[in-house]
NULO-765275 format. One line per field, with one value per residue (C-alpha): residue number from 1; residue in one letter; x, y, z. Coordinates in nm, 4 decimals, decimal comma, padded with zeros to 6 digits. Each point is the difference from the previous one (the first is absolute). Example, Ala and Ser with C-alpha at 12.3 -4.5 7.8 and 13.67 -1.06 7.14 Angstrom:
<guzas>
seq	1 / 2
type	A / S
X	01,2300 / 00,1370
Y	-00,4500 / 00,3440
Z	00,7800 / -00,0660
</guzas>
This chain:
<guzas>
seq	1 / 2 / 3 / 4 / 5 / 6 / 7 / 8 / 9 / 10 / 11 / 12 / 13 / 14 / 15 / 16 / 17 / 18 / 19 / 20 / 21 / 22 / 23 / 24 / 25 / 26 / 27 / 28 / 29 / 30 / 31 / 32 / 33 / 34 / 35 / 36 / 37 / 38 / 39 / 40 / 41 / 42 / 43 / 44 / 45 / 46 / 47 / 48 / 49 / 50 / 51 / 52 / 53 / 54 / 55 / 56 / 57 / 58 / 59 / 60 / 61 / 62 / 63 / 64 / 65 / 66 / 67 / 68 / 69 / 70 / 71 / 72 / 73 / 74 / 75 / 76 / 77 / 78 / 79 / 80 / 81 / 82 / 83 / 84 / 85 / 86 / 87 / 88 / 89 / 90 / 91 / 92 / 93 / 94 / 95 / 96 / 97 / 98 / 99 / 100 / 101 / 102 / 103 / 104 / 105 / 106 / 107 / 108 / 109 / 110 / 111 / 112 / 113 / 114 / 115 / 116 / 117 / 118 / 119 / 120 / 121 / 122 / 123 / 124 / 125 / 126 / 127 / 128 / 129 / 130 / 131 / 132 / 133 / 134 / 135 / 136 / 137 / 138 / 139 / 140 / 141 / 142 / 143 / 144 / 145 / 146 / 147 / 148 / 149 / 150 / 151 / 152 / 153 / 154 / 155 / 156 / 157 / 158 / 159 / 160 / 161 / 162 / 163 / 164 / 165 / 166 / 167 / 168 / 169 / 170 / 171 / 172 / 173 / 174 / 175 / 176 / 177 / 178 / 179 / 180 / 181 / 182 / 183 / 184 / 185 / 186 / 187 / 188 / 189 / 190 / 191 / 192 / 193 / 194 / 195 / 196 / 197 / 198 / 199 / 200 / 201 / 202 / 203 / 204 / 205 / 206 / 207 / 208 / 209 / 210 / 211 / 212 / 213 / 214 / 215 / 216 / 217 / 218 / 219 / 220 / 221 / 222 / 223 / 224 / 225 / 226 / 227 / 228 / 229 / 230 / 231 / 232 / 233 / 234 / 235 / 236 / 237 / 238 / 239 / 240 / 241 / 242 / 243 / 244 / 245 / 246 / 247 / 248 / 249 / 250 / 251 / 252 / 253 / 254 / 255 / 256 / 257 / 258 / 259 / 260 / 261 / 262 / 263 / 264 / 265 / 266 / 267 / 268 / 269 / 270 / 271 / 272 / 273 / 274 / 275 / 276 / 277 / 278 / 279 / 280 / 281 / 282 / 283 / 284 / 285 / 286 / 287 / 288 / 289 / 290 / 291 / 292 / 293 / 294 / 295 / 296 / 297 / 298 / 299 / 300 / 301 / 302 / 303 / 304 / 305 / 306 / 307 / 308 / 309 / 310 / 311 / 312 / 313 / 314 / 315 / 316 / 317 / 318 / 319 / 320 / 321 / 322 / 323 / 324 / 325 / 326 / 327 / 328 / 329 / 330 / 331 / 332 / 333 / 334 / 335 / 336 / 337 / 338 / 339 / 340 / 341 / 342 / 343 / 344 / 345 / 346 / 347 / 348 / 349 / 350 / 351 / 352 / 353 / 354 / 355 / 356 / 357 / 358 / 359 / 360 / 361 / 362 / 363 / 364 / 365 / 366 / 367 / 368 / 369 / 370 / 371 / 372 / 373 / 374 / 375 / 376 / 377 / 378 / 379 / 380 / 381 / 382 / 383 / 384 / 385 / 386 / 387 / 388 / 389 / 390 / 391 / 392 / 393 / 394 / 395 / 396 / 397 / 398 / 399 / 400 / 401 / 402 / 403 / 404 / 405 / 406 / 407 / 408 / 409 / 410 / 411 / 412 / 413 / 414 / 415 / 416 / 417 / 418 / 419 / 420 / 421 / 422 / 423 / 424 / 425 / 426
type	M / T / V / D / E / R / M / D / T / S / A / V / R / D / L / P / L / A / T / M / G / R / A / P / E / N / R / L / Q / Q / W / S / K / L / C / W / A / L / V / Y / L / L / Y / L / G / S / A / V / G / D / L / T / S / G / R / H / T / A / V / A / V / T / L / G / W / L / G / L / A / L / F / V / G / P / Y / L / Y / L / L / L / N / Q / R / R / R / H / P / L / S / W / W / Q / L / A / I / A / C / W / L / F / A / L / A / L / T / L / S / L / T / L / G / P / P / W / L / V / M / F / T / Y / V / T / I / S / A / G / V / M / L / P / P / R / Q / A / L / W / A / V / P / F / C / A / V / T / I / L / L / V / G / T / G / L / G / T / R / Q / W / E / V / Y / S / L / F / F / P / A / L / L / G / G / A / A / M / M / G / V / G / Q / M / G / R / M / V / R / E / L / R / E / A / R / E / T / V / A / R / L / A / A / A / E / E / R / L / R / L / A / R / D / L / H / D / L / L / G / H / S / L / S / L / I / T / L / K / S / E / L / A / G / R / M / L / P / D / K / P / Q / D / A / A / K / Q / V / A / D / I / E / Q / V / S / R / Q / A / L / V / D / V / R / E / A / V / S / G / Y / R / R / P / N / V / G / V / E / L / A / G / A / R / T / A / L / R / T / A / G / V / E / V / E / V / S / P / S / L / D / L / P / L / E / D / Q / Y / P / G / L / G / V / E / E / Q / G / A / L / A / W / A / L / R / E / A / V / T / N / V / I / R / H / S / G / A / S / R / C / S / L / V / L / D / E / V / W / E / A / D / E / G / R / Y / L / R / L / E / I / G / D / D / G / R / G / P / G / R / G / R / H / A / G / N / G / L / N / G / L / E / E / R / L / M / L / S / G / G / R / L / H / T / G / T / S / K / R / G / G / F / A / L / S / A / Y / V / P / L / R / A / V / R / Q / E / R / P / G / S / A / E / G / S / A / A / A / P / G / G / T / G / Y / P / Q / A
X	-00,4106 / 00,3649 / 00,1712 / -00,0199 / -00,3893 / -00,0596 / 00,1857 / -00,1974 / -00,3545 / 00,1060 / 00,2248 / -00,3370 / -00,1593 / 00,3401 / 00,0745 / -00,0630 / -00,0632 / -00,2621 / 00,1257 / -00,1255 / -00,2964 / -00,0771 / -00,2541 / 00,1200 / 00,0032 / -00,0273 / -00,0289 / 00,3249 / 00,0521 / -00,3648 / 00,1147 / 00,3558 / -00,2363 / -00,2896 / 00,3483 / 00,1319 / -00,3721 / 00,0203 / 00,2585 / -00,1282 / -00,3627 / 00,1988 / -00,0589 / -00,3816 / 00,1412 / -00,1380 / -00,3919 / 00,0814 / 00,1384 / -00,2780 / -00,2553 / 00,1828 / 00,0529 / -00,3585 / -00,1076 / -00,2900 / -00,2936 / -00,0495 / -00,2770 / 00,3223 / 00,2820 / -00,2323 / -00,0923 / 00,4115 / 00,0899 / -00,2339 / 00,0627 / 00,3922 / -00,0901 / -00,1725 / 00,2887 / 00,2693 / -00,1856 / -00,0589 / 00,2973 / 00,2080 / -00,2182 / 00,0991 / 00,3368 / -00,0032 / -00,2150 / 00,1647 / -00,2025 / 00,0193 / 00,0995 / -00,1734 / -00,2527 / -00,1224 / -00,2168 / -00,3247 / 00,0697 / 00,3796 / -00,1862 / -00,2969 / 00,2627 / 00,1962 / -00,3201 / -00,0584 / 00,3243 / -00,0163 / -00,3505 / 00,0464 / 00,3863 / -00,2225 / -00,3000 / 00,2328 / 00,2224 / -00,3728 / -00,0832 / 00,2682 / 00,2372 / 00,3717 / 00,1347 / -00,1497 / 00,1114 / 00,2768 / -00,2182 / -00,0252 / 00,3969 / -00,1219 / -00,2104 / 00,1984 / 00,2645 / -00,2446 / -00,1430 / 00,3664 / 00,0547 / -00,3261 / -00,1751 / 00,1307 / 00,2309 / -00,2610 / -00,2091 / 00,2499 / 00,1567 / -00,3202 / -00,0792 / 00,2879 / 00,0348 / -00,3814 / -00,0084 / 00,3566 / -00,1771 / -00,2784 / 00,1998 / 00,1037 / -00,3518 / -00,1656 / 00,3285 / -00,0762 / -00,4101 / 00,0770 / 00,2216 / 00,3426 / 00,3474 / 00,1502 / 00,3063 / -00,2048 / -00,2185 / 00,3454 / 00,1558 / -00,2749 / -00,0487 / 00,3277 / 00,0740 / -00,2836 / 00,0554 / 00,3462 / -00,1058 / -00,2699 / 00,1923 / 00,3363 / -00,3153 / -00,0990 / 00,3875 / 00,0467 / -00,3826 / 00,1351 / 00,3515 / -00,1836 / -00,2161 / 00,3770 / 00,0901 / -00,2780 / -00,0413 / 00,3750 / -00,0170 / -00,2881 / 00,1581 / 00,3106 / -00,2094 / -00,1317 / 00,3019 / 00,1078 / -00,3539 / 00,0907 / 00,3786 / -00,1062 / -00,2988 / 00,2621 / 00,2506 / -00,2624 / -00,1205 / 00,3116 / 00,1174 / -00,3543 / 00,1087 / 00,3673 / -00,1449 / -00,3261 / 00,2742 / 00,2332 / -00,2405 / -00,2440 / 00,1853 / 00,1737 / -00,3012 / -00,1379 / 00,3025 / -00,0170 / -00,4161 / 00,0720 / 00,2619 / -00,1585 / -00,3037 / 00,2174 / 00,1979 / -00,2664 / -00,1368 / 00,3064 / 00,0774 / -00,1831 / 00,1135 / 00,3602 / 00,1464 / 00,3675 / -00,2341 / -00,1701 / 00,3026 / 00,1534 / -00,2719 / 00,0205 / 00,3425 / -00,1312 / -00,1915 / 00,2677 / 00,2035 / -00,2863 / -00,0585 / 00,3449 / -00,0033 / -00,3064 / 00,1249 / 00,2877 / -00,1699 / -00,2274 / 00,2850 / 00,1615 / -00,3403 / -00,0260 / 00,3017 / -00,0025 / -00,3022 / 00,1819 / 00,3234 / 00,0755 / -00,0060 / 00,2559 / -00,2490 / -00,2736 / 00,2440 / 00,1492 / -00,3335 / -00,0081 / 00,3519 / -00,1073 / -00,3452 / 00,2364 / 00,2843 / -00,2082 / -00,2084 / 00,3322 / 00,0704 / 00,2999 / 00,0689 / 00,0589 / 00,1613 / -00,1073 / 00,1875 / -00,2138 / 00,1140 / -00,2171 / -00,3270 / 00,0011 / -00,0362 / 00,2957 / -00,0896 / -00,0273 / 00,3458 / 00,1988 / -00,1418 / 00,2596 / -00,1279 / -00,1348 / -00,3429 / 00,2200 / 00,2628 / -00,2646 / -00,1700 / 00,3582 / 00,0263 / -00,3356 / 00,0863 / 00,2711 / -00,1900 / -00,1625 / 00,2369 / 00,1872 / -00,2705 / -00,0968 / 00,3091 / -00,0069 / -00,2712 / 00,0057 / 00,3940 / 00,1582 / -00,1672 / 00,0713 / -00,1800 / 00,0707 / 00,0305 / 00,0968 / -00,1016 / 00,1975 / -00,0298 / 00,3016 / 00,1829 / 00,3287 / 00,2569 / 00,2659 / 00,3736 / -00,1471 / -00,2029 / -00,2816 / -00,3330 / -00,1812 / -00,2781 / 00,0952 / -00,2695 / 00,1777 / -00,1824 / 00,1920 / -00,1081 / 00,1567 / -00,0340 / 00,2078 / 00,1700 / 00,1424 / 00,1511 / 00,3286 / 00,0063 / -00,3411 / -00,1539 / -00,2455 / -00,2981 / -00,2170 / -00,2291 / 00,3384 / 00,1401 / -00,3226 / 00,0144 / 00,3763 / -00,1326 / -00,3067 / 00,2615 / 00,2470 / -00,3043 / -00,0640 / 00,3840 / 00,0460 / 00,1555 / -00,0244 / 00,2802 / -00,1033 / 00,1915 / -00,0096 / -00,1576 / 00,0653 / -00,1425 / 00,1366 / -00,3158 / -00,0172 / -00,0136 / -00,1091 / 00,0459 / -00,1254 / 00,1276 / -00,2051 / 00,1138 / -00,1699 / -00,0413 / 00,1388 / -00,3125 / 00,0629 / -00,1039 / -00,2180 / 00,2335 / -00,2804 / -00,1841 / 00,0864 / -00,2997 / 00,1548 / 00,2331 / 00,2368 / 00,0349 / 00,2241 / 00,3395 / 00,3081 / 00,0832 / -00,3690 / -00,0744 / 00,0873 / -00,1366 / -00,3154 / 00,0837 / -00,1391
Y	-00,9632 / 00,1130 / 00,1873 / 00,3677 / -00,0754 / -00,1035 / 00,3047 / 00,2302 / -00,1399 / 00,0450 / 00,3021 / 00,2494 / -00,1284 / 00,0108 / 00,3350 / 00,1962 / 00,3359 / 00,0305 / 00,0944 / 00,2830 / -00,0760 / -00,3058 / -00,1637 / -00,1000 / -00,3625 / -00,0106 / 00,2215 / 00,1155 / 00,1500 / 00,1420 / 00,1884 / 00,1237 / 00,1077 / 00,1881 / 00,1797 / 00,0956 / 00,1324 / 00,2126 / 00,1539 / 00,1327 / 00,0877 / 00,2854 / 00,1138 / 00,0731 / 00,2569 / 00,2881 / -00,1539 / -00,0380 / 00,3759 / 00,1189 / -00,1529 / 00,1560 / 00,3309 / 00,1353 / 00,1166 / -00,2328 / -00,0720 / -00,2738 / -00,1812 / 00,0232 / -00,0644 / -00,3660 / -00,1244 / 00,0562 / -00,1939 / -00,2400 / 00,0114 / -00,0376 / -00,3045 / -00,1605 / 00,0667 / -00,1130 / -00,3368 / -00,1502 / 00,1420 / -00,2156 / -00,3231 / -00,0059 / 00,0720 / -00,2900 / -00,2358 / -00,3089 / 00,0972 / -00,2132 / 00,1852 / -00,2308 / 00,0316 / 00,3028 / -00,0043 / 00,2035 / 00,1109 / 00,1262 / 00,2007 / 00,1422 / 00,1417 / 00,1768 / 00,1677 / 00,0866 / 00,1485 / 00,2095 / 00,1257 / 00,0527 / 00,2182 / 00,1695 / 00,1075 / 00,1095 / 00,1747 / 00,1982 / 00,1179 / 00,0380 / 00,1210 / 00,0061 / -00,1625 / -00,3281 / -00,0275 / -00,2618 / -00,2620 / -00,0756 / -00,0851 / -00,3002 / -00,0380 / -00,0500 / -00,2007 / -00,2217 / -00,0316 / -00,0622 / -00,2677 / -00,1823 / 00,0106 / -00,1969 / 00,1798 / 00,0686 / 00,1904 / 00,1642 / 00,1237 / 00,2130 / 00,0479 / 00,1102 / 00,3751 / -00,0070 / 00,0500 / 00,1909 / 00,2685 / -00,0181 / 00,1938 / 00,2803 / 00,0549 / -00,0426 / 00,2683 / 00,2043 / 00,0299 / 00,0837 / 00,2746 / -00,1411 / 00,1357 / -00,1652 / -00,1392 / -00,1466 / -00,1882 / -00,1017 / -00,0636 / -00,2763 / -00,1093 / -00,0977 / -00,2024 / -00,1757 / -00,0496 / -00,1433 / -00,2256 / -00,1724 / -00,0664 / -00,1540 / -00,2132 / -00,1349 / -00,0767 / -00,1562 / -00,2071 / -00,1145 / -00,0779 / -00,2598 / -00,1442 / -00,0634 / -00,1083 / -00,2692 / -00,0976 / -00,1138 / -00,1787 / -00,2033 / -00,0530 / -00,1489 / -00,2223 / -00,1253 / -00,0185 / -00,1929 / -00,2652 / -00,0209 / -00,0796 / -00,2788 / -00,1042 / -00,0372 / -00,2057 / -00,2363 / -00,0400 / -00,0437 / -00,2732 / -00,1682 / 00,0006 / -00,1572 / -00,2777 / -00,0682 / 00,0220 / -00,2369 / -00,2488 / -00,0282 / -00,2289 / -00,1782 / -00,1155 / -00,1183 / -00,1780 / -00,1546 / -00,0584 / -00,1880 / -00,1803 / -00,1438 / -00,0956 / -00,2155 / -00,1636 / -00,0758 / -00,1977 / -00,1657 / -00,1072 / -00,3015 / -00,2030 / 00,2681 / 00,0518 / 00,1113 / 00,2849 / 00,0863 / 00,0666 / 00,2124 / 00,2012 / 00,0387 / 00,1093 / 00,2428 / 00,1683 / 00,0176 / 00,1771 / 00,2870 / -00,0024 / 00,0776 / 00,2562 / 00,2002 / -00,0061 / 00,2211 / 00,2142 / 00,0601 / 00,1137 / 00,1867 / 00,2090 / 00,0644 / 00,1175 / 00,2209 / 00,1036 / 00,1142 / 00,1424 / 00,3427 / 00,2965 / 00,2978 / 00,2972 / -00,2152 / -00,0596 / 00,3829 / 00,1055 / -00,2599 / 00,1653 / 00,3827 / -00,0708 / -00,2246 / 00,2960 / 00,2759 / -00,2133 / -00,0316 / 00,3245 / -00,0015 / 00,2643 / -00,1858 / 00,1174 / -00,2141 / -00,0335 / 00,1504 / -00,3521 / -00,2056 / 00,2361 / -00,1290 / -00,3662 / -00,1581 / -00,2391 / 00,3428 / 00,0907 / -00,3309 / -00,2398 / -00,2637 / 00,0192 / -00,3819 / -00,0367 / -00,2059 / 00,2692 / 00,2406 / -00,2015 / -00,0161 / 00,3236 / 00,0141 / -00,2018 / 00,1913 / 00,3019 / -00,1364 / -00,2052 / 00,3689 / 00,2249 / -00,2707 / 00,0174 / 00,4010 / 00,0475 / -00,3175 / 00,0299 / 00,3119 / 00,2849 / 00,2122 / 00,3297 / 00,0183 / -00,2283 / -00,0160 / -00,2727 / 00,0578 / -00,2177 / 00,0475 / -00,2107 / -00,0936 / -00,1578 / -00,3323 / -00,0378 / -00,2991 / 00,1955 / -00,1121 / 00,2613 / 00,0322 / 00,1462 / 00,1233 / 00,0793 / 00,1724 / 00,1126 / 00,1678 / 00,1488 / 00,2650 / -00,2720 / -00,1930 / -00,1891 / -00,3633 / 00,0317 / -00,2713 / -00,3770 / -00,0064 / -00,3257 / 00,0977 / -00,1506 / -00,2576 / 00,2915 / 00,1109 / -00,3960 / -00,0227 / 00,2658 / -00,0656 / -00,3038 / 00,0978 / 00,2942 / -00,3367 / -00,1941 / 00,2866 / 00,0755 / 00,2635 / 00,1328 / 00,1617 / 00,2487 / 00,1351 / 00,2838 / 00,3492 / 00,2400 / 00,3971 / 00,1024 / -00,2722 / -00,2348 / -00,3008 / -00,0575 / -00,3108 / -00,0217 / -00,2434 / -00,1131 / -00,1928 / -00,0512 / 00,2113 / -00,2692 / 00,1197 / 00,0914 / -00,0346 / 00,3506 / 00,0025 / 00,2210 / 00,2340 / -00,1604 / -00,3382 / -00,2313 / -00,2420 / 00,0191 / -00,2805 / 00,2519 / 00,2091 / 00,0586 / -00,2005 / 00,2382 / 00,1077 / -00,1395 / 00,2589 / 00,1358 / 00,2236 / 00,3285 / 00,0296
Z	00,4561 / -00,0313 / 00,2942 / -00,2214 / -00,0452 / 00,3901 / 00,1263 / -00,2410 / 00,1269 / 00,3686 / -00,0460 / -00,0461 / 00,3531 / 00,2104 / -00,0898 / 00,2921 / -00,2090 / -00,2940 / -00,3316 / -00,1804 / -00,2735 / 00,2359 / 00,2584 / 00,3296 / 00,0459 / 00,3441 / 00,3318 / 00,0351 / -00,3798 / 00,1189 / 00,2756 / -00,1786 / -00,2803 / 00,1965 / 00,1666 / -00,3176 / -00,1044 / 00,2802 / -00,0801 / -00,3686 / 00,1522 / 00,1888 / -00,3798 / 00,1521 / 00,2138 / -00,2292 / 00,0264 / 00,3652 / -00,0095 / -00,1124 / 00,2236 / 00,3114 / -00,1735 / 00,1127 / -00,3475 / 00,0234 / 00,1535 / 00,2627 / -00,2222 / -00,2750 / 00,2348 / 00,1322 / -00,3973 / -00,0658 / 00,2658 / -00,0562 / -00,3684 / 00,0512 / 00,2299 / -00,2592 / -00,2424 / 00,1743 / 00,1316 / -00,3378 / -00,0903 / 00,2487 / -00,0540 / -00,4107 / 00,0771 / 00,2827 / -00,1216 / -00,1748 / -00,3076 / -00,3235 / -00,3254 / -00,2518 / -00,0491 / 00,1936 / 00,2813 / -00,0108 / 00,3429 / -00,1200 / -00,2663 / 00,2316 / 00,2701 / -00,2666 / -00,1548 / 00,3480 / 00,0380 / -00,2609 / 00,0768 / 00,3634 / -00,1507 / -00,2554 / 00,2648 / 00,2693 / -00,2426 / -00,1854 / 00,3963 / 00,1896 / -00,2382 / -00,1260 / 00,2913 / -00,0715 / -00,3558 / 00,1620 / 00,0353 / -00,3866 / 00,0401 / 00,1051 / -00,1514 / -00,3261 / 00,1594 / 00,1329 / -00,3565 / -00,1274 / 00,2171 / -00,0024 / -00,2981 / -00,3341 / -00,2485 / -00,2266 / 00,2387 / 00,1884 / -00,2981 / -00,0413 / 00,3148 / 00,2380 / -00,2912 / 00,0577 / 00,3720 / -00,0556 / -00,2416 / 00,2411 / 00,2575 / -00,2496 / -00,1031 / 00,3669 / 00,0684 / -00,2839 / 00,1223 / 00,3194 / -00,1320 / 00,2021 / -00,0844 / -00,2862 / 00,2021 / 00,2306 / -00,2559 / -00,1920 / 00,3486 / 00,0487 / -00,3485 / -00,0711 / 00,2887 / -00,0723 / -00,3276 / -00,0045 / 00,3357 / -00,1937 / -00,2584 / 00,2029 / 00,1885 / -00,3930 / -00,0591 / 00,3617 / -00,0848 / -00,3382 / 00,1402 / 00,2469 / -00,3042 / -00,1840 / 00,2920 / 00,0717 / -00,3732 / -00,0313 / 00,3452 / -00,2184 / -00,2650 / 00,1940 / 00,1628 / -00,3498 / -00,1364 / 00,2997 / -00,0578 / -00,3757 / 00,0550 / 00,2175 / -00,1930 / -00,2315 / 00,1458 / 00,0988 / -00,3558 / -00,1417 / 00,2839 / -00,1021 / -00,3443 / 00,0880 / 00,1494 / -00,2138 / -00,3234 / 00,2334 / 00,1826 / -00,2964 / -00,2319 / 00,2443 / 00,1992 / -00,3443 / -00,0292 / 00,3023 / -00,0253 / -00,3454 / 00,1338 / 00,3269 / -00,1723 / -00,3264 / 00,2568 / 00,1996 / -00,3115 / -00,0507 / 00,3630 / -00,0435 / -00,3351 / -00,0507 / 00,2919 / -00,1453 / -00,2054 / 00,3121 / 00,1844 / -00,2414 / -00,0534 / 00,4062 / -00,0805 / -00,2518 / 00,2793 / 00,2482 / -00,2462 / -00,0531 / 00,3104 / 00,1240 / -00,2788 / 00,0360 / 00,3757 / -00,1073 / -00,2549 / 00,3016 / 00,2202 / -00,2586 / -00,0005 / 00,2917 / 00,1012 / -00,2740 / 00,1162 / 00,3306 / -00,0839 / 00,0761 / -00,2063 / 00,0652 / -00,0617 / 00,2227 / 00,2963 / -00,0458 / 00,0394 / 00,3821 / 00,0654 / -00,0508 / 00,2787 / 00,2170 / 00,0236 / 00,0219 / 00,3347 / 00,1688 / -00,0684 / -00,1953 / -00,2755 / -00,3765 / -00,3022 / -00,3281 / -00,3065 / -00,2959 / -00,2323 / 00,3169 / -00,0756 / -00,3675 / -00,1444 / 00,0582 / -00,3185 / -00,2302 / 00,0797 / 00,0289 / -00,2492 / 00,1171 / 00,3525 / 00,0204 / 00,2874 / 00,1832 / 00,0052 / 00,0892 / 00,2526 / 00,1815 / -00,0002 / 00,1734 / 00,2536 / 00,0419 / 00,0617 / 00,2260 / 00,2195 / 00,0193 / 00,0765 / 00,2766 / 00,1507 / -00,0322 / 00,2358 / 00,2367 / 00,0419 / -00,0882 / 00,1727 / -00,2806 / -00,1089 / -00,3275 / -00,3004 / -00,3628 / -00,2951 / -00,2773 / -00,3718 / -00,1833 / -00,3172 / 00,0717 / -00,2139 / 00,1354 / -00,1155 / -00,1920 / -00,1935 / 00,1754 / 00,0120 / 00,3387 / 00,1821 / 00,3276 / 00,3117 / 00,2626 / 00,3136 / 00,2893 / 00,2987 / 00,2901 / 00,2594 / 00,2352 / -00,2588 / -00,0282 / 00,2672 / 00,1120 / 00,1016 / -00,1638 / -00,2161 / -00,2869 / 00,0530 / -00,1303 / -00,2244 / -00,1470 / -00,0760 / -00,1500 / -00,1701 / -00,1351 / -00,1025 / -00,2479 / -00,1820 / -00,0400 / -00,1664 / -00,2240 / -00,0530 / 00,2136 / 00,3394 / 00,2760 / 00,1602 / 00,3623 / 00,1573 / 00,1314 / -00,1526 / -00,0869 / 00,2984 / 00,2222 / 00,0180 / -00,1712 / -00,3340 / -00,2354 / -00,3503 / -00,2366 / -00,3310 / -00,2848 / -00,2955 / -00,3413 / -00,3175 / -00,3286 / -00,2380 / -00,3639 / -00,1513 / -00,3572 / -00,2642 / -00,1338 / -00,3357 / 00,1430 / -00,0290 / 00,2979 / 00,2368 / -00,1317 / -00,2965 / 00,1462 / -00,0712 / 00,1697 / 00,3155 / 00,0379 / 00,2925 / 00,2985 / 00,3211 / -00,0170 / 00,1444 / 00,3644
</guzas>
């Protein structure tokens, strides 16, 4: 699991406030959401005012207060409970039906001021129900306000002042719920892609090791058996077989080392993702060149595997220095193509910050020395100095090889005319 994934899974639990349309994950979020609920429960003031107006009998007022309590209690329980969304629980449907029936009963018996309760029912349906059910439940609850209000003789503007907020509020909650579902699906898809990528890498390494060692180990086994049969009577021939065994085993060891080193070779895209996470965690604002977000193999066909690995090491070392030593608040990552005086074409990765700068009399550390050696082995070089913002700047150069371009209509690249070898446009 990557750093981003750990942050995604733990961020919701650590938030002090519950987000809209999402069940609270801890006690603090429950209290915060209860405070917000109490604010918009003031919308029930029309019902409370109707009970205190004195136009109802004592029995009706008592039943009205009881009905209001039986409505608010289940509604808050539905709001604050850590609920499951899929599949919908039977008690969730039961509470939703109870709220609708109670709102309908109180509106028909006590009058138009109680129509406001349908707003809470509509919003609850938009948040709680799956999209297909909410698509008809939200309009149904909103239209009920029109029908009941018209049947009770309520003034038209009062009915519409309740109908439109209920309909729009329910639709908005449907959108919030759909957005939450999309976020969860994206997280699950990202985790699946990461697992598949890891499985593919393991399969590739297993396949490479099998291809490398299968033939070598079989040959070693055959020559060992042959040397064993020759040993009593033909010691010179047996010694020759043993020498062959030693040669094959040494070559197999070299092949395995190359396979493992290729498996561990860093990649600029992977290092860029880690750099963004590390810089964001350290509170450093990062500006990334658009060319770094695209695969380097497609942009620069002349970039070799070793050269890209050297750039990845440079990116890792520079970002580490920014976080540990610079004290910077901003950092820029720029990748561009440069031409040298000897007509050599180079790819330059420049990392600059606005921190303390290189300083005077300071020697390069082991990290920069090792990075310079890596770049020199790949035919590149390292340059350090002061950035445009007054901080530290590191520039890593790696060469780009010439790529033979085929002429249109030619079957093979070797059929190109003289002078057809050139450098592709970046």
